[in-house]
Every structure is written in structure tokens, then in C-alpha cells.
C-alpha positions in Angstrom: 18.9 129.9 115.8 19.4 127.4 118.5 21.5 129.8 120.6 20.4 133.2 122.0 22.9 136.0 121.1 22.2 137.6 124.5 23.5 134.6 126.3 27.0 134.7 127.6 29.6 133.2 125.2 30.3 130.2 127.5 26.6 129.3 127.7 26.1 129.8 124.0 29.1 127.7 123.3 28.0 124.8 125.5 24.5 124.9 123.9 26.2 124.7 120.5 28.5 122.0 121.8 25.6 119.8 123.0 23.7 120.3 119.7 26.6 120.2 117.2 29.0 117.8 119.0 27.5 115.8 121.9 24.2 114.9 120.2 25.8 114.0 116.8 28.4 111.9 118.6 25.8 110.0 120.5 23.8 109.5 117.3 27.0 108.3 115.6 27.8 106.0 118.5 24.2 104.6 118.4 24.6 104.1 114.6 28.0 102.4 115.1 26.5 100.3 117.9 23.7 99.2 115.6 26.1 98.7 112.7 28.6 96.7 114.8 25.7 94.6 116.2 24.5 93.9 112.6 28.0 93.1 111.4 29.0 90.9 114.3 25.7 89.1 114.1 26.1 88.6 110.4 29.7 87.4 111.0 28.4 84.8 113.6 25.6 83.8 111.3 28.0 83.5 108.4 30.2 81.2 110.4 27.3 79.0 111.2 26.1 79.0 107.6 29.7 78.3 106.4 29.8 75.3 108.8 26.5 74.1 107.4 27.7 74.5 103.8 30.8 72.5 104.6 28.7 69.7 106.1 26.3 69.8 103.2 29.2 69.9 100.7 30.9 66.9 102.3 27.7 65.0 102.5 26.8 65.8 98.9 30.2 64.7 97.7 29.9 61.4 99.6 26.5 60.8 98.1 27.7 61.6 94.6 30.8 59.5 95.1 28.6 56.6 96.3 26.3 56.9 93.3 29.3 56.9 91.0 30.8 53.8 92.6 27.5 52.0 92.4 27.2 52.8 88.8 30.8 51.7 88.2 30.1 48.5 90.2 27.1 47.7 88.1 28.4 48.5 84.6 32.1 47.5 84.9 33.1 45.0 82.2 29.7 45.2 80.6 27.9 44.0 83.8 30.3 41.2 84.6 29.7 41.6 88.4 25.9 41.5 88.0 26.3 38.3 86.0 28.5 36.7 88.7 26.0 37.8 91.4 23.1 36.3 89.6 25.0 32.9 89.5 25.0 32.9 93.3 21.2 32.5 93.2 21.4 28.6 93.4 20.6 25.9 95.9 23.8 24.0 95.1 26.1 24.8 98.1 29.3 24.1 96.3 28.4 26.0 93.2 27.2 28.9 95.3 30.5 29.0 97.2 32.5 29.0 94.0 30.4 31.7 92.5 30.7 33.8 95.7 34.4 33.4 95.7 34.7 34.6 92.1 32.3 37.5 92.9 34.4 38.5 95.9 37.6 38.5 93.8 35.9 40.7 91.2 34.6 43.0 93.9 38.1 43.3 95.4 39.6 44.0 92.0 37.0 46.8 91.2 36.7 48.5 94.6 40.1 48.1 96.3 41.8 50.3 97.6 38.5 52.0 98.6 38.2 51.5 102.4 35.1 53.4 103.3 32.7 50.8 101.7 31.0 48.9 104.5 29.1 46.4 102.4 27.7 45.6 99.0 24.5 43.6 98.7 22.5 41.8 96.1 18.9 41.0 96.9 17.4 38.3 94.6 13.8 38.0 93.5 13.9 34.4 94.8 14.4 35.7 98.3 18.1 34.8 98.4 20.7 37.5 99.0 24.5 37.8 99.2 26.8 40.4 100.7 30.4 41.4 99.8 33.0 42.7 102.3 30.8 42.5 105.4 27.4 41.1 106.2 24.7 43.5 107.4 23.4 43.2 111.0 20.2 45.0 109.9 17.0 43.0 109.7 16.1 42.1 106.1 12.5 43.2 106.6 13.7 46.6 107.9 15.7 47.0 104.8 13.0 46.0 102.3 10.4 48.3 103.9 12.7 51.3 104.0 11.7 54.3 101.9 14.8 54.2 99.7 14.3 50.5 99.0 10.7 51.0 97.9 11.6 54.1 95.9 14.2 52.1 94.0 11.7 49.3 93.2 9.3 51.9 91.9 11.8 53.6 89.6 14.0 51.0 87.9 17.6 51.8 87.0 17.4 55.0 89.1 19.8 55.3 92.1 18.1 56.1 95.4 19.8 57.3 98.6 19.2 56.4 102.2 21.2 56.5 105.4 21.6 54.8 108.9 22.7 56.4 112.2 23.5 53.0 113.7 26.0 50.1 113.3 25.0 48.2 110.2 28.0 45.7 110.1 30.2 44.0 112.5 33.0 46.5 111.8 33.0 49.8 113.6 34.0 53.2 112.1 34.2 55.5 115.1 32.0 55.8 118.1 29.1 57.6 116.3 28.6 55.7 113.0 26.6 57.2 110.1 26.4 55.4 106.8 25.0 56.2 103.4 23.2 53.6 101.3 22.7 53.9 97.6 20.5 51.3 95.8 19.3 50.6 92.3 16.7 48.0 91.1 18.0 46.9 87.6 15.9 46.5 84.5 16.6 43.7 82.0 19.0 45.9 80.1 21.2 46.0 83.2 20.5 42.5 84.6 20.0 40.2 81.7 19.4 37.3 84.1 16.4 39.1 85.6 17.2 37.5 88.9 18.4 40.5 90.9 15.8 42.6 92.6 18.1 45.2 94.3 21.8 46.2 94.4 22.9 48.1 97.4 26.1 49.8 98.4 26.6 50.9 102.1 29.4 53.4 102.7 30.8 55.0 105.8 30.2 58.8 106.0 32.6 61.3 107.5 29.8 63.7 108.3 29.8 62.5 111.9 33.4 63.6 112.4 32.7 67.0 110.8 29.7 67.7 113.0 31.5 66.7 116.2 34.4 69.1 115.3 31.9 71.9 114.9 30.2 71.1 118.1 33.5 71.9 119.9 32.9 75.5 119.0 30.0 76.8 121.0 29.3 79.7 118.5 28.7 77.1 115.8 25.9 75.5 117.8 24.7 71.9 117.6 23.6 70.2 114.3 21.2 67.5 113.4 20.2 66.1 110.0 16.5 65.7 109.1 14.7 64.5 106.0 11.8 66.5 104.4 9.3 64.6 106.6 11.0 65.9 109.8 12.4 62.4 110.6 15.7 62.4 112.3 18.6 61.0 110.2 21.4 62.0 112.6 21.3 63.6 116.0 24.6 63.4 117.8 23.7 66.1 120.5 20.1 64.9 121.2 18.6 68.3 120.4 15.7 67.1 118.3 13.4 67.1 121.3 14.2 70.8 121.8 12.4 71.7 118.5 8.9 73.1 118.9 6.0 70.7 118.2 5.0 72.8 115.2 8.5 72.9 113.7 8.3 71.8 110.0 11.6 71.6 108.2 9.9 71.4 104.9 8.6 75.0 105.3 12.1 76.4 105.2 13.4 77.4 101.8 16.9 78.1 100.6 16.2 81.8 101.1 14.6 81.4 104.5 17.1 79.5 106.5 17.5 81.5 109.7 14.9 82.2 112.4 14.6 82.4 116.1 12.7 79.7 118.0 11.8 79.1 121.6 13.0 75.8 123.1 12.9 74.4 126.6 16.6 75.5 126.8 15.7 79.1 126.0 15.7 81.3 122.9 17.8 79.8 120.1 18.7 80.8 116.5 17.6 78.0 114.1 19.5 77.6 110.9 18.3 75.3 108.1 20.4 74.4 105.1 19.2 72.1 102.3 21.7 69.6 100.9 21.0 69.8 97.2 21.8 66.2 96.2 19.6 64.3 98.7 17.3 67.1 99.8 18.1 66.4 103.4 18.0 69.4 105.8 20.9 70.3 108.0 19.4 72.0 111.1 21.7 73.9 113.6 20.5 75.4 116.9 22.7 78.1 118.4 22.0 79.7 121.8 21.1 83.3 121.4 23.4 84.4 124.2 26.3 82.5 122.7 25.6 84.0 119.3 25.7 87.5 120.7 28.6 86.9 123.2 31.3 88.7 121.2 29.0 91.6 120.5 28.2 92.1 124.1 31.9 92.5 124.9 32.2 95.1 122.1 29.1 96.9 123.3 30.6 97.5 126.7 33.8 98.8 125.1 31.8 101.2 122.9 29.9 102.6 125.9 33.1 103.2 127.9 34.7 104.8 124.8 31.7 107.1 124.4 31.9 108.3 128.0 35.6 108.9 127.7 35.3 110.8 124.4 32.6 113.1 125.8 34.6 113.8 128.9 37.7 114.7 126.9 35.5 117.0 124.6 34.2 118.8 127.7 37.7 119.4 129.1 39.1 120.6 125.7 36.1 122.8 125.1 36.5 124.7 128.3 40.1 125.5 127.5 39.5 126.2 123.8 36.6 128.6 124.6 38.7 130.7 127.0 41.7 131.2 124.8 41.3 130.7 121.1 37.8 129.7 119.8 36.0 133.0 119.2 38.7 134.9 117.2 39.8 131.9 115.3 36.2 131.0 114.5 35.7 134.4 112.8 38.8 133.8 110.7 37.7 130.3 109.7 34.3 131.6 108.6 36.0 134.3 106.5 38.2 131.6 104.8 35.1 129.5 104.1 33.5 132.5 102.4 36.6 133.0 100.3 36.5 129.3 99.3 33.0 129.8 98.1 34.2 132.5 95.7 33.4 135.6 97.8 36.4 138.1 97.5 34.8 141.0 99.2 35.3 139.6 102.8 37.0 141.8 105.3 37.3 140.7 108.9 37.7 142.8 112.1 40.9 142.0 113.9 40.3 140.7 117.5 41.8 138.3 120.1 45.5 137.8 120.8 48.2 139.6 118.9 49.1 136.6 116.8 45.5 136.1 115.8 45.1 139.8 115.0 48.2 139.6 112.8 46.6 136.5 111.0 43.4 138.4 110.5 45.2 141.4 108.9 47.2 139.1 106.7 44.0 137.4 105.6 42.3 140.7 104.7 45.4 141.7 102.7 45.4 138.4 100.9 41.7 138.7 99.9 42.3 142.1 98.4 45.3 140.8 96.4 43.3 137.7 95.2 40.5 139.9 94.0 42.8 142.2 92.1 44.7 139.2 90.6 41.4 137.6 89.6 40.1 140.7 87.8 43.5 141.1 86.0 43.6 137.5 85.0 40.0 137.6 83.6 40.8 140.7 81.6 44.0 139.2 80.2 42.3 135.9 79.3 39.5 137.8 77.5 41.9 139.9 75.5 44.0 136.9 74.6 40.9 134.9 73.5 39.7 137.8 71.3 43.1 138.2 69.8 43.5 134.5 69.0 40.0 134.4 67.4 40.7 137.5 65.3 44.1 136.2 64.2 42.7 132.9 63.1 39.8 134.5 61.3 42.1 136.9 59.5 43.8 133.9 57.7 40.6 133.2 55.8 39.1 136.7 55.3 40.3 137.9 51.8 37.1 140.0 51.6 38.6 142.6 49.4 38.3 140.1 46.5 34.5 139.8 46.7 33.7 143.1 44.9 36.2 142.3 42.1 34.7 138.8 41.7 31.2 140.2 41.5 32.4 142.5 38.7 33.9 139.5 36.9 30.7 137.5 37.4 28.7 140.3 35.9 31.0 140.7 32.9 31.0 136.9 32.3 27.2 136.9 32.4 27.0 139.8 29.9 29.4 138.0 27.6 27.5 134.7 28.2 30.6 132.9 29.5 28.6 130.6 31.8 31.6 128.6 33.0 33.4 131.8 34.2 30.2 133.1 35.7 29.6 129.8 37.6 33.2 129.7 38.8 33.0 133.3 40.0 29.7 132.7 41.7 31.1 129.7 43.6 34.2 131.6 44.6 32.0 134.5 45.8 30.1 132.1 48.1 33.4 130.9 49.6 34.9 134.3 50.1 31.6 135.7 51.4 31.7 133.0 54.0 35.2 134.0 55.1 34.2 137.7 55.0 31.3 137.3 57.4 33.7 137.7 60.4 30.9 138.6 62.8 29.4 135.1 62.5 31.5 132.2 63.5 28.9 129.4 63.3 27.0 128.1 60.3 24.3 125.5 60.1 25.3 122.2 58.5 23.1 123.1 55.5 25.0 126.4 54.9 28.4 124.7 55.5 27.5 122.0 52.9 26.5 124.7 50.4 29.8 126.4 50.7 31.6 123.1 50.5 29.8 122.2 47.3 30.9 125.6 45.8 34.5 124.8 46.6 34.2 121.3 45.2 32.7 122.8 42.0 35.8 124.9 41.5 38.2 122.1 42.3 36.5 119.7 39.8 37.1 122.3 37.1 40.7 122.8 38.1 41.4 119.0 38.1 39.3 118.3 35.0 36.7 116.2 36.9 39.5 113.9 38.3 37.5 113.1 41.4 34.0 112.6 42.6 32.4 113.6 45.9 29.6 111.6 47.5 27.5 113.3 50.2 25.8 111.3 52.9 24.1 113.9 55.1 21.6 113.0 57.9 18.6 115.3 57.7 18.5 115.5 61.5 21.7 117.5 61.6 21.0 120.1 58.9 20.0 122.8 61.4 22.8 122.1 63.8 25.4 124.9 64.0 29.1 124.3 63.4 32.1 126.5 63.3 32.2 127.7 59.7 34.6 126.4 57.1 35.7 123.3 59.0 35.0 120.8 56.2 36.8 122.5 53.3 40.4 122.1 54.6 39.9 118.3 55.0 38.3 118.0 51.5 41.1 120.1 50.1 43.7 117.8 51.6 42.0 114.8 50.1 42.0 116.4 46.6 45.5 118.1 46.6 47.5 115.5 48.6 45.4 112.4 48.2 44.9 112.3 44.4 48.1 114.0 43.3 49.7 111.0 41.6 46.6 108.9 40.8 45.6 107.9 37.3 42.1 106.7 38.2 39.3 108.9 39.3 39.4 109.7 43.0 36.4 109.4 45.3 35.7 111.4 48.5 32.9 110.5 50.9 31.5 113.4 53.0 29.3 111.9 55.7 27.6 113.8 58.6 25.6 111.6 61.0 23.6 112.2 64.2 25.4 110.6 67.2 23.3 111.6 70.1 24.8 114.7 71.7 27.4 114.9 68.9 27.7 115.2 65.2 30.0 112.6 63.7 31.8 113.9 60.5 33.6 111.5 58.3 35.7 112.5 55.3 37.2 109.5 53.5 39.2 109.3 50.2 40.7 106.5 48.2 43.9 108.4 47.6 47.5 107.6 48.2 47.3 107.7 52.0 49.6 109.0 54.7 52.3 107.6 57.0 51.8 107.5 60.7 54.5 110.3 61.1 52.5 112.6 58.9 49.3 111.8 60.8 51.0 112.7 64.1 52.4 115.9 62.6 48.8 116.9 61.6 47.3 116.1 65.0 50.1 117.9 66.9 49.4 121.1 65.0 52.9 121.7 63.8 53.3 123.7 60.6 55.8 122.5 58.0 56.1 125.8 56.2 54.5 129.0 55.0 53.7 127.5 51.6 51.9 124.6 53.1 48.3 125.8 52.7 47.0 122.5 53.9 48.7 122.8 57.3 47.5 126.4 57.6 43.9 125.3 57.0 44.0 122.2 59.3 45.7 124.1 62.1 43.1 126.9 61.7 40.3 124.3 62.1 42.0 122.6 65.1 42.6 125.9 66.9 39.1 127.1 66.4 37.7 123.8 67.7 39.9 123.9 70.8 38.8 127.5 71.5 35.1 126.7 71.1 34.9 123.2 72.6 38.0 122.7 74.7 38.4 118.9 75.1 34.8 118.0 74.1 35.7 117.7 70.4 37.7 114.7 69.1 39.6 114.2 65.8 40.9 110.8 64.6 42.8 110.0 61.4 43.4 106.6 60.0 45.2 105.9 56.7 46.8 103.0 54.7 49.4 103.9 52.1 48.1 103.5 48.6 44.6 102.6 49.9 42.7 105.3 51.8 42.7 108.1 54.3 39.8 108.6 56.8 39.2 111.6 59.0 36.5 111.2 61.8 35.6 114.4 63.7 33.1 114.4 66.6 31.7 117.8 67.5 29.1 118.6 70.3 25.8 119.8 69.1 25.6 122.5 71.8 28.2 125.2 71.3 30.1 126.2 74.5 28.3 129.3 75.8 26.0 129.4 72.9 26.7 130.9 69.4 29.6 133.3 69.7 30.2 136.3 67.6 33.9 136.7 67.1 
């Protein structure tokens, strides 16, 4: 025990207070501190990642849109524009002017009202080139030696993507331009003139504006765009020089996009997100202090709150110990024992008069609960036994067994085999009912009794029906409440085949369903209405002469008493077609086999 019983109550209480309250509170505060730190860090990280995803999504959409426009540009009207562009490859100035004018009109018709296209270019194999909308200010050698240009030459008819972070035309789109270029080198199936070496489409990108908007929020850091070779594609904040010399953007995977790095400006969180269309990497650096700024404020608040809580606990404990704690604690412990099922608890009254009165009332209540519990158990046991005996008595005509045995003997002496067999079958059924000290049979025994009953009914109804048995061998030794199949088969014979001219058929199927036995009794008789089915399932009896309802109600009552709600019964029927009864019974009898 962590307290010494010889210590004064106050000292013992404060020891308990430190161990049971103060220390757990501190541990909880530490856990909350760690949890809040994790959650707020994750929140800050998620915001940065969301910003990167938005940048990547916008950039990817622009690239996909540029590719689609280039494809449309090349293939519209069965390559009409490519044909017109090829005609500009001529030394005749007048002819070239006329062809350029026609090409410009076609371009305006196809691309207007698209305003973010900076320039469309055609590079001829002859060395000539022409541009639509605006001429490029880039050096032709710089263009033709670019990676995207060479990749397009190497892979004909495949669109390649590149970009520029500088002004490429005389027009300006904002103070920080960034443009995307898509290019394709046509094969003969695209360019039947075989004059065009490359087709390019330069488009203004809105990624610059998006990045600048995010830079306004310090917690979202500063972003640059790199290719897989660590070459800078866009660096608006000039942070590329802060990256370590061994920084390799290609080493980051989609599942490894967040790490801490040390830069000349201090420790920073480095986020890398891969744009899936181009493969370009969006790299964001966030100052670690900025990333944790919100958490630091919360951490101070948590510490102040912890000190305040402990101080209030100390003040309250001093008062509580002096006036209420000890006698009330005894009463609480006693109530806890009662909740656990112990009804022999008696407490010694102590403390103030109100608390002593509560203790005496508690002791009196426990005594009454114990007496009521004993009385209730006795009444329930007697009621259960009476119900079982009453139900069993309905199917226990044992006084007939001796008489039937005599009839069987006389029929055997007189060689009346039919009467002998009928008496023998009836003896099996009545003997089953007579064995009142055994409420459960194996499936094999239950089927034997059922076959005896069917034998008698086939004689009575002149073989007007057939019974098909489909019994799973795995359930033969499983025990069931006795005589639960016969009432359902009887209903099928008496009520199902009453007005039929054809031979009726009954399927008796017992199958292994895991922890249950699934019993199916299906006939091809006249069927039942939904109202009749509901009357059967509700257990209402229609009259004393209705033996069917007596038998079914008997089965339902015994199943409820033995299995409670673990047993299910379902009946489906179609008038003039069939009736199917499906009964699912647990393999393990509640409380084991019961002798009732």
C-alpha cells in the first residue's frame, strides 16, 4: 500500500492525492501536451501540403489543358492548320505573306477566345519558322537545344512539356512571368508535307500568382519548382541557394515528402510534392519557429492551466478532508461493493448526523435488496418449472403406452402386421412424450420419432404424400428439444395437402450452419396468407380444437424457455404453391441439457 495506516489522516490523504491525482494529472497534461503538439504540427503540415497540392493541381491542369489545345490545334479539320503552316515554308515573300495571313485567320478561329496563349510556333526542317499571335524573344538555338525540344524530336507524335521563368514574348503577363511550353514533332501521318520539324504552343501559367498568394502567409513558407535533375524551374523567393549542397529532390518519394533540413537561415521544414503530369517537384521551405508558433502559444496556456488546476485541487482537498471525505468515502466504497453484486455489505455509521443517517439508510436498503433478490430468484425458478411441466403435460399421454403394447402383441400373434407396425410407430411417439425427465433428444432420435409419425400419417392419408429427408451427418449427434419437428410436419400434411388432388411432397432438411442447426420443412401444399403466418408467429391460439396451434405454440414456448432470443423462426408461403418453415437453433443448449 502506498500509504501507511499509522500516518495521520491528513498526511495519508495528501500522499494519496499526490499519487492518485497530482501525478496522473501531470501525466495527462504531458500526454495532452504531446497530443496537441502532434495535432497542431499535423495541422500546420497539412496546410502546407494542401497548398502544395493546390499548386500542383493547378499546374497539372494547365499542362493537361496545354496538351489538349496543342492536339486540337494539330488535328482540327483533318490537319488543315498544319497544311497551311507548311505552305509558309517558301522563299516567295508575297506567297509567304498570304499563307501567313490565312494561317493567322485559322489560328484566331480555332483558339479565340483563349487569352492565355502567348505564342504558337512552327519550326521547319528547312530552318525557316513562323509564329502566331506573338514572336518569341528567346534565341532559336536556346529553344532547339532545350531538353523538351530534343525529347520531342526523339519521340515523334508525343507531346513533351517544358517551361520558362522569364519573358518569352513582347507581351507581359504580370511582374513574375512563368510560361509552359508543349511541343510535338509530327510524323508523316500528322504532317503529310513532311516539312514541319516541331510544333510548339507557349501558354501563360497562373502558378506564379498562386505561389505569391501563399507566400503572404508565413506559415505556408516559400515555394520553388524544381525538375528531377534539381534544376530550378521557378524560384520567386530566391530560396534555392538555402538548400544544402547534398539536397537531391529525386530522392524524395510521394510517401517521403517532409523532412527537416539545416539552411544558412536556420532549421527549416522541407516539403516536397511531385506534380504527377510533368514529374516536376514543388519544394516548400517553412521556418521551424514559424511552423510551431501556434503550438508555442498553446503550450504556455496549457502550463498556466495546469498550475491553476493543481492549486484549486489543493485548496479543495484541504476543505474536503476536514469535513466530508472520510465518512463519505466509506459509503462510496460500500455502494461500489453493492454494484459488484455483494449484498452482505454493512457499514458502520460515522461522521456528521446527515452522513450517519445516509449510512443507516444504505444498510437497510442492502438488506431489502438481498431479501428481494432471494424472493425473486425463488419465484422465477418456480414459474419456470411450472411452465415447463405445463407444456410437457400437453404431449404426455403416457397411460396409452401399455394399452398399445398389448395391441401390438395381439396383432403380432394374429399376424396382423399392418396393425402391429402402426402400434409400434405410435408407441415410439408416445414413449417419446412419456419420457418427461429428458427434454432433449439427439437429431438421430428426433428423426426416428418423426419417421414413425410419418408412417402413421401415410397410412391415414393412403400414401397421399411423400417425405424427403436431407440430413447432414454432422448434426446427427447434436441435441434438440424433443418433438419440435412433428408439429411442423403435421401442419404440412393436415393443412397443406387438405384439398390437393396430386401427391404432396415434404422436404425435411437439417444442415450444419456453424454454431447453429438450420432446419427447413417445406411442402408444395396450398400455402398460407400473411395474416395466418403472423398469427402463428405471435403464438395466438385460435381454439381448443386447433391441434396444430397447440403443437406449434408448444414448440415456440419451449424454444423461448431454452434459448431465449438465440433461436429464430421464419415462415414464407405462396398461396397455391408452397410453404417453407426455416428454424435456426443453437447447437449448445443454454446451461447444458436440462432435465425438466
